RODO-2510 file (C-alpha; in nm, 4 decimals, decimal comma):
residues 633
     n   res          X          Y          Z
     1     m    21,6881    13,5257    14,1492
     2     i    21,7754    13,4808    14,5162
     3     q    22,0444    13,6879    14,6878
     4     a    22,1403    13,5738    15,0388
     5     i    22,3730    13,8204    15,2123
     6     g    22,5464    13,7640    15,5455
     7     l    22,3046    13,5110    15,6932
     8     t    22,4061    13,4434    16,0538
     9     s    22,1961    13,2616    16,3116
    10     s    22,1604    13,3736    16,6709
    11     p    22,4488    13,2570    16,8937
    12     r    22,4031    12,9477    17,1077
    13     k    22,5318    12,8846    17,4602
    14     e    22,9054    12,8134    17,4444
    15     l    22,8660    12,6986    17,0833
    16     p    22,9378    12,8706    16,7530
    17     p    22,6327    12,9831    16,5525
    18     a    22,4741    12,7176    16,3338
    19     v    22,5080    12,9537    16,0346
    20     d    22,7953    13,2017    16,0118
    21     d    22,8034    13,4717    15,7417
    22     v    22,6552    13,2686    15,4559
    23     s    22,6208    13,4546    15,1254
    24     f    22,5356    13,3156    14,7823
    25     e    22,3149    13,3714    14,4779
    26     a    22,0660    13,1446    14,3015
    27     h    21,9889    13,2648    13,9498
    28     a    21,6643    13,2368    13,7565
    29     g    21,6433    12,9528    13,5076
    30     r    21,8851    12,7382    13,7078
    31     v    21,8675    12,4738    13,9802
    32     t    22,0927    12,5629    14,2728
    33     a    22,1828    12,2916    14,5247
    34     l    22,2779    12,3715    14,8842
    35     l    22,5037    12,0775    14,9674
    36     g    22,6230    11,9688    15,3080
    37     a    22,6375    11,6843    15,5532
    38     p    22,3681    11,6546    15,8237
    39     g    22,4242    11,9366    16,0708
    40     a    22,6050    12,1597    15,8216
    41     g    22,3389    12,4320    15,8591
    42     k    22,1330    12,3874    15,5424
    43     t    21,7920    12,3919    15,7126
    44     s    21,8968    12,6862    15,9296
    45     v    21,9960    12,8791    15,6179
    46     l    21,6502    12,8225    15,4685
    47     g    21,4879    12,9276    15,7971
    48     l    21,6855    13,2545    15,7956
    49     m    21,6034    13,3151    15,4300
    50     l    21,2304    13,2671    15,4928
    51     e    21,2430    13,4752    15,8160
    52     l    21,1364    13,1778    16,0269
    53     q    21,4426    13,1958    16,2518
    54     r    21,6071    13,4831    16,4326
    55     g    21,9432    13,6023    16,3160
    56     r    22,1222    13,8568    16,1019
    57     g    22,1486    13,9043    15,7303
    58     v    21,8998    13,9620    15,4510
    59     t    21,7662    13,7628    15,1585
    60     y    21,6253    13,9243    14,8444
    61     f    21,3783    13,7428    14,6213
    62     r    21,3964    13,9270    14,2893
    63     g    21,5131    14,2376    14,4723
    64     r    21,2708    14,2308    14,7696
    65     p    21,2900    14,0700    15,1135
    66     l    21,0106    13,8305    15,1964
    67     h    20,8310    14,0628    15,4381
    68     r    20,8097    14,3303    15,1669
    69     i    20,6326    14,1042    14,9173
    70     p    20,2522    14,1591    14,9260
    71     h    20,1686    13,7954    14,8485
    72     p    20,4709    13,5812    14,9478
    73     a    20,3149    13,2520    14,8410
    74     h    20,2814    13,3789    14,4821
    75     e    20,6537    13,4569    14,4789
    76     v    20,8103    13,1762    14,6859
    77     g    20,6903    12,8161    14,7059
    78     v    20,8267    12,6370    15,0123
    79     l    20,8643    12,2741    15,1197
    80     l    21,0123    12,2314    15,4673
    81     g    20,9895    11,8859    15,6207
    82     d    20,6618    11,6972    15,6008
    83     v    20,3430    11,8491    15,4637
    84     p    20,1942    12,0622    15,7428
    85     g    19,8267    11,9752    15,7629
    86     h    19,5621    11,7962    15,9654
    87     p    19,6122    11,4183    15,9246
    88     a    19,2356    11,3664    15,8879
    89     r    19,2064    11,6074    15,5947
    90     t    19,1914    11,4685    15,2414
    91     v    19,4555    11,5514    14,9832
    92     r    19,2111    11,7410    14,7628
    93     g    19,0515    11,9162    15,0607
    94     h    19,3933    12,0310    15,1819
    95     l    19,4825    12,1762    14,8432
    96     r    19,1436    12,3450    14,8050
    97     m    19,1877    12,5027    15,1470
    98     l    19,5258    12,6401    15,0358
    99     c    19,3665    12,7653    14,7129
   100     a    19,1322    12,9798    14,9221
   101     a    19,4228    13,1076    15,1312
   102     f    19,6334    13,1919    14,8251
   103     g    19,3438    13,3522    14,6386
   104     v    19,3476    13,1138    14,3408
   105     p    19,0453    12,9282    14,1962
   106     g    18,9522    12,5938    14,3491
   107     r    19,0029    12,4056    14,0216
   108     r    19,3739    12,4789    14,0549
   109     a    19,3902    12,1945    14,3082
   110     d    19,2821    11,9384    14,0475
   111     e    19,5297    12,0790    13,7934
   112     v    19,8206    12,0413    14,0334
   113     l    19,7090    11,6949    14,1429
   114     e    19,6974    11,5805    13,7814
   115     a    20,0389    11,7286    13,7040
   116     m    20,1970    11,5604    14,0073
   117     g    20,0286    11,2245    13,9386
   118     l    19,8255    11,2345    14,2613
   119     m    19,4749    11,2402    14,1170
   120     s    19,4109    10,8800    14,2230
   121     l    19,4945    10,9757    14,5834
   122     r    19,2799    11,2867    14,6051
   123     d    19,0414    11,1284    14,8589
   124     e    19,3163    10,9816    15,0774
   125     r    19,3831    11,1272    15,4231
   126     l    19,7115    11,3074    15,4834
   127     g    19,7900    11,0775    15,7731
   128     t    19,7790    10,7668    15,5509
   129     l    20,0194    10,8860    15,2798
   130     s    20,3534    10,7160    15,2290
   131     r    20,6786    10,9088    15,2470
   132     g    20,7029    10,9439    14,8716
   133     m    20,3419    11,0587    14,8317
   134     d    20,3882    11,3073    15,1143
   135     r    20,6894    11,4661    14,9447
   136     r    20,5044    11,4878    14,6132
   137     l    20,2087    11,6485    14,7886
   138     g    20,4451    11,8975    14,9505
   139     l    20,5794    11,9948    14,6090
   140     a    20,2204    12,0238    14,4827
   141     c    20,1430    12,2647    14,7680
   142     a    20,4494    12,4710    14,6767
   143     l    20,3473    12,4854    14,3083
   144     l    19,9835    12,5665    14,3839
   145     p    20,0001    12,9505    14,3498
   146     d    20,2393    12,9261    14,0490
   147     p    20,5404    13,0843    14,2271
   148     h    20,8517    13,2074    14,0551
   149     t    21,0887    13,0649    14,3198
   150     l    21,0950    12,7207    14,4818
   151     v    21,2767    12,6711    14,8142
   152     l    21,2879    12,3029    14,9090
   153     d    21,4563    12,1336    15,2041
   154     d    21,5960    11,7984    15,0862
   155     p    21,2918    11,7172    14,8694
   156     a    21,4198    11,3711    14,7697
   157     r    21,4815    11,2517    15,1261
   158     g    21,3313    10,9074    15,1788
   159     l    21,2170    10,8674    14,8174
   160     s    21,2809    10,5720    14,5939
   161     a    21,4981    10,6122    14,2847
   162     g    21,1962    10,6407    14,0535
   163     e    21,0172    10,8930    14,2751
   164     g    21,3382    11,0933    14,3089
   165     r    21,3797    11,1108    13,9306
   166     r    21,0198    11,2245    13,8905
   167     l    21,0670    11,4993    14,1470
   168     h    21,3915    11,6120    13,9841
   169     d    21,2130    11,6237    13,6482
   170     v    20,9602    11,8704    13,7894
   171     l    21,2344    12,0883    13,9376
   172     r    21,4243    12,0915    13,6080
   173     a    21,1092    12,1785    13,4145
   174     h    21,0360    12,4669    13,6527
   175     a    21,3871    12,6054    13,6077
   176     d    21,3709    12,5652    13,2298
   177     h    21,0504    12,7700    13,2296
   178     g    21,2406    13,0609    13,3837
   179     g    21,1876    12,9923    13,7538
   180     t    21,4428    12,9826    14,0344
   181     v    21,4961    12,6558    14,2242
   182     l    21,6935    12,6238    14,5478
   183     c    21,7050    12,2830    14,7160
   184     t    21,9205    12,1255    14,9834
   185     t    22,0779    11,7813    14,9633
   186     t    22,3319    11,5662    15,1418
   187     d    22,4304    11,3637    14,8329
   188     s    22,7058    11,5167    14,6234
   189     k    22,6328    11,2850    14,3313
   190     a    22,2666    11,3887    14,3282
   191     a    22,3736    11,7531    14,3407
   192     a    22,5963    11,7037    14,0371
   193     r    22,3171    11,5209    13,8548
   194     i    22,0284    11,7664    13,9061
   195     a    22,1845    12,1076    13,9742
   196     d    22,3375    12,3776    13,7573
   197     h    22,5146    12,5410    14,0516
   198     v    22,6319    12,3925    14,3832
   199     v    22,6941    12,5817    14,7088
   200     t    22,8736    12,3641    14,9642
   201     l    22,8309    12,4219    15,3386
   202     e    23,0451    12,2844    15,6189
   203     g    23,0128    12,3876    15,9818
   204     g    22,7645    12,6616    15,8940
   205     k    22,9998    12,8316    15,6461
   206     v    23,0300    12,8355    15,2684
   207     v    23,3370    12,6373    15,1652
   208     a    23,2677    12,6244    14,7912
   209     d    23,0446    12,8093    14,5442
   210     q    23,0863    12,6429    14,2057
   211     d    22,9279    12,5746    13,8724
   212     v    22,8274    12,2107    13,8434
   213     r    23,1072    12,1304    13,5954
   214     e    23,3680    12,2830    13,8215
   215     f    23,2095    12,1023    14,1155
   216     a    23,2251    11,7673    13,9373
   217     r    23,5836    11,8252    13,8233
   218     t    23,7182    11,9227    14,1640
   219     r    23,5123    11,7088    14,3985
   220     l    23,3953    11,4007    14,2097
   221     r    23,6513    11,1623    14,0613
   222     p    23,6020    10,8275    13,8849
   223     r    23,7463    10,5326    14,0715
   224     v    23,7538    10,1538    14,0658
   225     a    23,6062     9,9792    14,3683
   226     v    23,7821     9,6497    14,4454
   227     r    23,7040     9,3839    14,7071
   228     s    23,9577     9,1093    14,7595
   229     p    24,0713     8,8895    15,0504
   230     h    24,4270     8,9955    14,9558
   231     a    24,3590     9,3694    14,9431
   232     a    24,6864     9,4688    15,1079
   233     r    24,8976     9,2682    14,8626
   234     l    24,6967     9,3989    14,5654
   235     s    24,7431     9,7568    14,6864
   236     v    25,1227     9,7193    14,6934
   237     l    25,1317     9,5572    14,3475
   238     l    24,9158     9,8296    14,1894
   239     a    25,1373    10,1031    14,3372
   240     q    25,4547     9,9293    14,2068
   241     e    25,3130     9,8887    13,8552
   242     a    25,1975    10,2535    13,8479
   243     r    25,5478    10,3761    13,9422
   244     a    25,7070    10,1498    13,6815
   245     a    25,4718    10,2746    13,4090
   246     r    25,4937    10,6352    13,5382
   247     k    25,1175    10,6643    13,5753
   248     s    24,9363    10,8814    13,8259
   249     v    24,7450    10,6148    14,0180
   250     e    24,6260    10,6505    14,3773
   251     v    24,5258    10,3488    14,5846
   252     v    24,3227    10,4090    14,9004
   253     r    24,2468    10,1450    15,1625
   254     e    23,8932    10,1919    15,2980
   255     g    23,9075     9,9273    15,5668
   256     g    23,8624     9,5540    15,5575
   257     n    23,9071     9,4024    15,2129
   258     r    23,8009     9,7104    15,0090
   259     l    24,0242     9,9249    14,7882
   260     c    23,9506    10,2392    14,5873
   261     v    24,1814    10,2937    14,2915
   262     y    24,1882    10,6429    14,1364
   263     g    24,3401    10,7015    13,7914
   264     s    24,2978    10,3477    13,6596
   265     t    24,0332    10,1295    13,4954
   266     c    23,8576     9,8055    13,5758
   267     a    24,0480     9,6352    13,2929
   268     d    24,3922     9,7408    13,4224
   269     v    24,3131     9,6447    13,7826
   270     g    24,1627     9,3097    13,6790
   271     e    24,4608     9,2211    13,4585
   272     a    24,7055     9,3100    13,7373
   273     a    24,5184     9,0864    13,9805
   274     f    24,5059     8,8004    13,7279
   275     r    24,8800     8,8200    13,6523
   276     n    24,9640     8,7941    14,0206
   277     g    24,7088     8,5246    14,1044
   278     i    24,4969     8,7414    14,3369
   279     v    24,1312     8,6558    14,3838
   280     v    23,8915     8,9496    14,3280
   281     h    23,5362     8,9451    14,4657
   282     q    23,4210     9,2815    14,3295
   283     l    23,5384     9,5093    14,0500
   284     a    23,3196     9,8092    13,9595
   285     d    23,3408    10,1658    13,8343
   286     e    23,2266    10,4325    14,0826
   287     v    23,2294    10,8069    14,1257
   288     g    23,4039    10,9053    14,4480
   289     d    23,3302    11,2044    14,6694
   290     m    23,6487    11,3837    14,7721
   291     g    23,4904    11,5866    15,0550
   292     p    23,3515    11,9398    15,0975
   293     g    23,6821    12,1246    15,0696
   294     a    23,8182    11,9367    14,7714
   295     g    23,9338    12,1536    14,4857
   296     v    23,8956    12,4823    14,6755
   297     a    24,2468    12,5271    14,8104
   298     e    24,4213    12,3100    14,5506
   299     r    24,3373    12,1689    14,2108
   300     p    24,3957    11,8163    14,0815
   301     g    24,7348    11,7720    13,9245
   302     s    24,7976    11,7428    13,5529
   303     g    24,9889    11,4754    13,3663
   304     a    24,8668    11,1186    13,3369
   305     e    24,5977    11,1562    13,6059
   306     t    24,2473    11,1221    13,4690
   307     t    24,0044    11,3883    13,5916
   308     a    23,6283    11,3661    13,6296
   309     e    23,5842    11,6084    13,3406
   310     d    23,7640    11,3684    13,1070
   311     r    23,6351    11,0350    13,2288
   312     r    23,2986    11,0914    13,3972
   313     p    23,0055    11,0893    13,1544
   314     a    22,7791    11,3907    13,1525
   315     p    22,4663    11,3531    13,3657
   316     a    22,1891    11,2096    13,1516
   317     q    21,8836    11,4322    13,1215
   318     p    21,5534    11,2557    13,1955
   319     a    21,3412    11,1883    12,8907
   320     a    21,0543    11,3996    13,0209
   321     v    21,2645    11,7149    13,0244
   322     a    21,5518    11,6409    12,7871
   323     s    21,4060    11,8692    12,5221
   324     l    21,3476    12,1466    12,7741
   325     t    21,7131    12,2110    12,8557
   326     p    21,8297    12,5365    12,6937
   327     v    22,1760    12,5901    12,5575
   328     p    22,3886    12,8123    12,7858
   329     g    22,4313    13,1510    12,6277
   330     d    22,1106    13,1270    12,4259
   331     r    21,8770    13,1860    12,7212
   332     d    21,5985    13,4371    12,6812
   333     p    21,6836    13,7640    12,8636
   334     s    21,3421    13,7594    13,0248
   335     e    21,4368    13,4311    13,1959
   336     e    21,7544    13,5822    13,3368
   337     d    21,5644    13,8827    13,4655
   338     g    21,2897    13,6588    13,6050
   339     a    21,0087    13,8672    13,4575
   340     e    20,6840    13,7115    13,5741
   341     g    20,4734    13,8365    13,2868
   342     a    20,7086    13,7082    13,0197
   343     r    20,7418    13,3733    13,1954
   344     t    20,3663    13,3262    13,2225
   345     e    20,3050    13,4247    12,8616
   346     r    20,5784    13,1913    12,7427
   347     r    20,4389    12,9003    12,9411
   348     r    20,0876    12,9712    12,8195
   349     g    20,2096    12,9700    12,4604
   350     w    20,3881    12,6382    12,5061
   351     r    20,0806    12,4810    12,6617
   352     q    19,8484    12,6061    12,3911
   353     a    20,0792    12,4773    12,1198
   354     g    20,1292    12,1446    12,2983
   355     r    20,5043    12,1700    12,2402
   356     t    20,8139    12,2179    12,4470
   357     p    21,0451    12,5135    12,3798
   358     g    21,3278    12,2943    12,2528
   359     g    21,1557    12,0292    12,0470
   360     d    20,8380    11,8741    11,9137
   361     r    20,7512    11,6521    12,2073
   362     a    20,4794    11,7646    12,4444
   363     l    20,5138    11,7243    12,8172
   364     p    20,3711    11,3873    12,9196
   365     a    20,0637    11,3708    13,1376
   366     g    20,1590    11,3800    13,5016
   367     g    20,5251    11,4507    13,4247
   368     g    20,5336    11,8257    13,3731
   369     l    20,4238    12,1402    13,5487
   370     p    20,0631    12,2421    13,6107
   371     p    19,9325    12,5049    13,3693
   372     p    19,9790    12,8696    13,4657
   373     i    19,7035    13,0585    13,6431
   374     t    19,5160    13,2636    13,3855
   375     v    19,2335    13,4016    13,6011
   376     r    19,2295    13,6929    13,8412
   377     p    19,2773    13,5964    14,2059
   378     a    18,9705    13,5912    14,4254
   379     p    18,8776    13,9199    14,6004
   380     r    19,0815    13,9630    14,9158
   381     p    18,7917    13,9956    15,1656
   382     l    18,6615    13,6551    15,0575
   383     r    18,9970    13,4779    15,0773
   384     p    19,0169    13,4325    15,4565
   385     l    18,6460    13,3515    15,4811
   386     r    18,6691    13,0807    15,2139
   387     y    18,9834    12,9487    15,3751
   388     e    18,8213    12,9275    15,7182
   389     i    18,5055    12,7603    15,5873
   390     r    18,7088    12,4956    15,4042
   391     r    18,9338    12,4503    15,7066
   392     a    18,6407    12,4032    15,9449
   393     t    18,4409    12,1707    15,7195
   394     g    18,7346    11,9725    15,5823
   395     v    18,7628    11,7496    15,8916
   396     g    18,4961    11,5807    16,0991
   397     t    18,6051    11,7196    16,4365
   398     g    18,3458    11,9973    16,4405
   399     f    18,0640    11,7628    16,3437
   400     l    18,1658    11,5130    16,6120
   401     v    18,1730    11,7879    16,8756
   402     a    17,8276    11,9084    16,7712
   403     a    17,6871    11,5542    16,7816
   404     g    17,8367    11,4982    17,1260
   405     v    17,6892    11,8249    17,2547
   406     l    17,3398    11,7314    17,1310
   407     v    17,3546    11,3874    17,2951
   408     v    17,4863    11,5166    17,6285
   409     s    17,2408    11,8054    17,6300
   410     a    16,9403    11,5803    17,5609
   411     l    17,0387    11,3335    17,8348
   412     t    17,0990    11,6181    18,0815
   413     a    16,7594    11,7720    18,0051
   414     v    16,5842    11,4387    18,0644
   415     l    16,7631    11,3882    18,3975
   416     l    16,6866    11,7448    18,5119
   417     a    16,3199    11,7006    18,4259
   418     r    16,3062    11,3759    18,6259
   419     v    16,4727    11,5329    18,9294
   420     g    16,2564    11,8442    18,9066
   421     h    16,3058    12,1908    19,0636
   422     t    16,4677    12,3240    18,7407
   423     p    16,3198    12,6335    18,5715
   424     q    16,1955    12,5774    18,2201
   425     p    16,4525    12,8065    18,0506
   426     r    16,7375    12,6174    18,2153
   427     l    16,5647    12,2888    18,1378
   428     l    16,5479    12,3649    17,7643
   429     a    16,9138    12,4693    17,7677
   430     a    17,0121    12,1617    17,9771
   431     w    17,1876    12,3920    18,2221
   432     p    17,1905    12,2557    18,5771
   433     a    17,2519    12,4996    18,8576
   434     e    17,5658    12,3101    18,9625
   435     s    17,7311    12,3449    18,6182
   436     p    17,9232    12,6635    18,5306
   437     l    17,8080    12,6509    18,1675
   438     p    17,5596    12,4456    17,9638
   439     p    17,6903    12,1800    17,7212
   440     a    17,6120    12,3988    17,4178
   441     a    17,8265    12,6852    17,5518
   442     l    18,1160    12,4512    17,6302
   443     g    18,0849    12,2927    17,2849
   444     a    18,0829    12,6351    17,1167
   445     g    18,3929    12,7322    17,3155
   446     l    18,5672    12,4117    17,2058
   447     l    18,4802    12,4756    16,8401
   448     g    18,6135    12,8290    16,8726
   449     a    18,9345    12,7075    17,0359
   450     l    18,9867    12,4515    16,7591
   451     a    18,9770    12,7327    16,5012
   452     f    19,3201    12,8508    16,6154
   453     g    19,4372    12,5414    16,8011
   454     d    19,4425    12,3279    16,4852
   455     e    19,6139    12,6171    16,3054
   456     f    19,9114    12,5908    16,5378
   457     r    19,9143    12,2110    16,5717
   458     h    19,8841    12,1440    16,1981
   459     p    19,9882    12,4650    16,0186
   460     a    19,8643    12,4813    15,6628
   461     l    20,1035    12,7501    15,5391
   462     a    20,4598    12,6516    15,6201
   463     a    20,6236    12,9652    15,4803
   464     d    20,4050    13,1916    15,6978
   465     r    20,4033    12,9710    16,0044
   466     g    20,3304    13,1756    16,3168
   467     t    20,2227    13,4907    16,1311
   468     v    19,9257    13,3944    15,9149
   469     p    19,6931    13,3110    16,2072
   470     r    19,7475    13,6611    16,3481
   471     r    19,6251    13,8523    16,0460
   472     l    19,3174    14,0528    16,1356
   473     g    19,1355    13,9451    15,8209
   474     l    19,1705    13,5815    15,9178
   475     l    19,0704    13,6619    16,2761
   476     t    18,7508    13,8232    16,1500
   477     a    18,6780    13,5190    15,9339
   478     k    18,7310    13,2847    16,2277
   479     l    18,5009    13,4907    16,4487
   480     l    18,2298    13,4914    16,1815
   481     v    18,2512    13,1175    16,1187
   482     a    18,2627    13,0462    16,4935
   483     s    17,9579    13,2675    16,5443
   484     a    17,7635    13,0869    16,2726
   485     g    17,8560    12,7489    16,4174
   486     a    17,7643    12,8604    16,7692
   487     l    17,4248    12,9949    16,6612
   488     v    17,3418    12,6750    16,4729
   489     l    17,4528    12,4684    16,7721
   490     a    17,2445    12,6798    17,0118
   491     v    16,9274    12,6466    16,8024
   492     l    16,9772    12,2729    16,7464
   493     t    17,0391    12,2147    17,1165
   494     v    16,7167    12,3843    17,2288
   495     g    16,5182    12,2129    16,9520
   496     c    16,6643    11,8704    17,0315
   497     d    16,6037    11,9123    17,4062
   498     a    16,2462    12,0260    17,3469
   499     e    16,1762    11,7329    17,1168
   500     v    16,3197    11,4776    17,3619
   501     l    16,1287    11,6302    17,6533
   502     y    15,8090    11,6240    17,4478
   503     l    15,8559    11,2576    17,3620
   504     v    15,9379    11,1557    17,7199
   505     y    15,7180    11,3808    17,9381
   506     g    15,4583    11,5330    17,7065
   507     p    15,3852    11,8934    17,6026
   508     e    15,3789    12,0451    17,9543
   509     l    15,7546    12,1018    17,9711
   510     v    15,7987    12,2515    17,6234
   511     e    15,5552    12,5406    17,6343
   512     v    15,6888    12,8691    17,4957
   513     p    15,7602    13,1108    17,7858
   514     a    15,6129    13,4582    17,7795
   515     d    15,9509    13,6337    17,7818
   516     w    16,0935    13,4123    17,5054
   517     l    16,2529    13,7022    17,3142
   518     p    16,4977    13,8256    17,5828
   519     l    16,5644    13,4672    17,6869
   520     s    16,6499    13,3726    17,3277
   521     a    16,8729    13,6774    17,2895
   522     g    17,0564    13,5954    17,6100
   523     w    17,0980    13,2314    17,5112
   524     l    17,2401    13,3121    17,1665
   525     a    17,4654    13,5814    17,3107
   526     l    17,6031    13,3414    17,5730
   527     v    17,6887    13,0685    17,3216
   528     t    17,8357    13,3145    17,0716
   529     g    18,0423    13,4828    17,3415
   530     c    18,1871    13,1484    17,4504
   531     a    18,2821    13,0715    17,0906
   532     w    18,4548    13,4089    17,0570
   533     a    18,6367    13,3619    17,3860
   534     g    18,7667    13,0262    17,2632
   535     v    18,8881    13,1767    16,9353
   536     l    19,0680    13,4698    17,0976
   537     a    19,2197    13,2708    17,3845
   538     a    19,3513    12,9990    17,1519
   539     g    19,4955    13,2699    16,9238
   540     v    19,6699    13,4431    17,2142
   541     f    19,8028    13,1328    17,3905
   542     r    19,8510    12,9237    17,0707
   543     s    19,6724    12,6207    17,2163
   544     t    19,3302    12,4562    17,2014
   545     s    19,3373    12,3600    17,5677
   546     a    19,4162    12,7190    17,6650
   547     g    19,1132    12,8367    17,4649
   548     v    18,8817    12,5922    17,6427
   549     a    19,0353    12,6839    17,9796
   550     a    18,9622    13,0511    17,9142
   551     v    18,5979    12,9692    17,8409
   552     v    18,5604    12,7686    18,1629
   553     a    18,7392    13,0402    18,3622
   554     v    18,4637    13,2915    18,2812
   555     p    18,2006    13,1474    18,5220
   556     l    18,4546    13,0105    18,7711
   557     l    18,6848    13,3104    18,8140
   558     v    18,5478    13,6174    18,6387
   559     v    18,1844    13,5854    18,7503
   560     p    18,2696    13,6028    19,1251
   561     l    18,4768    13,9123    19,0543
   562     v    18,1859    14,0732    18,8711
   563     h    17,9561    13,9763    19,1591
   564     k    18,1748    14,1674    19,4030
   565     v    18,1784    14,4739    19,1789
   566     l    17,7998    14,4718    19,1287
   567     d    17,7247    14,4171    19,4998
   568     r    17,8926    14,7437    19,5972
   569     p    17,6548    15,0317    19,6797
   570     s    17,6176    15,2906    19,4069
   571     a    17,5146    15,6552    19,4344
   572     r    17,3725    15,6634    19,0832
   573     t    17,0036    15,7160    19,0145
   574     p    16,7938    15,4039    18,9498
   575     a    16,6570    15,5591    18,6298
   576     p    16,7206    15,3550    18,3146
   577     f    17,0467    15,4221    18,1374
   578     s    16,8694    15,5214    17,8169
   579     e    16,6834    15,8006    17,9999
   580     r    17,0020    15,9284    18,1642
   581     l    17,1802    15,9190    17,8287
   582     s    16,9021    16,1072    17,6503
   583     e    16,8886    16,3836    17,9136
   584     g    17,1782    16,5623    17,7499
   585     l    17,0598    16,4971    17,3928
   586     p    16,8052    16,7113    17,2058
   587     l    16,6628    16,4078    17,0199
   588     r    16,4686    16,1103    17,1491
   589     w    16,5341    15,7440    17,0736
   590     p    16,3480    15,6470    16,7521
   591     f    16,1340    15,3342    16,7176
   592     g    16,1609    15,2442    17,0842
   593     g    16,5399    15,2279    17,0688
   594     g    16,5717    15,3166    17,4343
   595     r    16,3772    15,0089    17,5380
   596     h    16,5935    14,7814    17,3275
   597     l    16,9090    14,9457    17,4622
   598     d    16,7928    14,8868    17,8179
   599     s    16,7324    14,5200    17,7385
   600     v    17,0833    14,4825    17,5980
   601     l    17,2385    14,6587    17,8957
   602     r    17,0399    14,4443    18,1422
   603     l    17,1689    14,1377    17,9593
   604     v    17,5283    14,2598    17,9825
   605     a    17,4802    14,3636    18,3453
   606     q    17,4039    14,0047    18,4467
   607     p    17,7024    13,8342    18,6126
   608     v    17,7694    13,5857    18,3319
   609     g    17,7081    13,8450    18,0632
   610     g    17,9312    14,1014    18,2291
   611     a    18,2047    13,8467    18,2910
   612     l    18,1906    13,7270    17,9321
   613     t    18,2017    14,0817    17,7981
   614     l    18,4981    14,1628    18,0208
   615     s    18,6809    13,8460    17,9149
   616     l    18,6241    13,9154    17,5461
   617     a    18,7536    14,2701    17,5823
   618     v    19,0688    14,1534    17,7623
   619     l    19,1354    13,8727    17,5137
   620     l    19,0838    14,1023    17,2162
   621     c    19,3289    14,3560    17,3585
   622     a    19,5816    14,0791    17,4275
   623     y    19,5397    13,9475    17,0753
   624     l    19,5972    14,2898    16,9212
   625     l    19,9024    14,3485    17,1411
   626     t    20,0627    14,0171    17,0449
   627     s    19,9895    14,0851    16,6781
   628     l    20,1501    14,4301    16,6961
   629     r    20,4491    14,2920    16,8840
   630     r    20,5167    14,0336    16,6137
   631     r    20,4863    14,2990    16,3436
   632     v    20,7411    14,5195    16,5213
   633     r    20,9826    14,2287    16,5288
***
């Protein structure tokens, strides 16, 4: 169950808080609707519950706040707004990426797609989905890790009647299987139709907390809608006849030629109009909404007045879940307690038997819930790495950047060879003296910046927005994937440049230099360092452009600073560092380790290498500080 206690948003300038001391409970096995007009504070309440907004109060999900749950996605499935994801990613690729993040097997994506009726759209791009398909995909993302609780912000907004019924069927089935469902809505009639409990908000405060029957009795009343060119005359006649017959009838003028008659029937109103020769253009039964505060301070009167409980038919259960609705009072105690193990075992038994708990009909294909997860989650160290690999390869941006780098690098190498006066190492790397960095290094920095930049532009995990990208495990995965991409790009660039130069100018320009080993090490280190700088800078500044700017700033700003530091006179001995380090040690460097250490230090001591090392150290410290600061909050 969900227990929200004293939720209050941060105060605004000269305005009352959007949410003021909101407290309510949403029980397991029931659908709870958070009802309110636009601006009533429903979305702010969900943001406070999920710790996405600043404020006061606490929310317990089965006795624990969200930040105390080890794996929040396995406990709470969230749908806030549109599906957060890259518009160029496919539906199946998006779900498989989330499977890796949640630690569930990849085949779970196909199971959820089949249950939600989206299998035919699995290869569609997120940016091409209609509103209804987007909402169904959002619910599929929420159901992916098989959570106990669903928190949905107006899930039926913008859907057609058929799509809305299908979505409500899934929510009802989840609640009937022992889960907790909390959804917001602006339609009181929809709340009475789909919910078991209704919490009404107005002005950021709770004005009613009612069972659905009490809600329907106090707020929804049957009425007769009448349109007539003589509405005023008909209103007076109906009031006179009601007083003469001593009936409790209320006639409300709604402007123009429309009347709403409470406490009467279409037959009585039509006969009264016919007897008095009044033309009627419309005569229909409706269910009227009496407003958020109706029935809280006062109850409908007794006597001849007809209440919604007496006249309004009970909401019809959809055929797909009609046999799933339990009888109140006969609910399994494990459902009330929300025990995950009992719920999973019960669902597994129903699926294996092909039956529903209340009847002989099986859930129809595409109309029920996906099967429960019966395998152990993937090992935690592999989760962020799998997630990052699927994130990086799920869209074509990285491949387009790599192709652009190869083309630009090959053309630059050909032009440098034609102009002449360019050393062979720089020629193979397509690095003119006037450019701060070669194309491969800039491309690697861009790929690294996209690793976090896309994370913030198109967040994949809505419930953990702003916190997931700062986990150190995911940072390590991004650095590893960026390093692999940078190394592949560096090797392909040199190979492509050498091949183009060979085809255009012959073998003279592509001979292997004598010092190829240190040159290769320096080249790979430069490209990898640029990729790391892009990853860290984009993670710190939460922007792709900031990550690329940090990479470009290394040769333009940091290198001159390193030049000034290295040009200062030093009183140290010119002996190699490895010899000075081993003077105080009783053991010598094994296997020529001193020579290799000197080579590494000479590489770092170069202006670009030193600047890049300094930049990486500063960015890493800034990243750790921002991560710790968010954890303290």
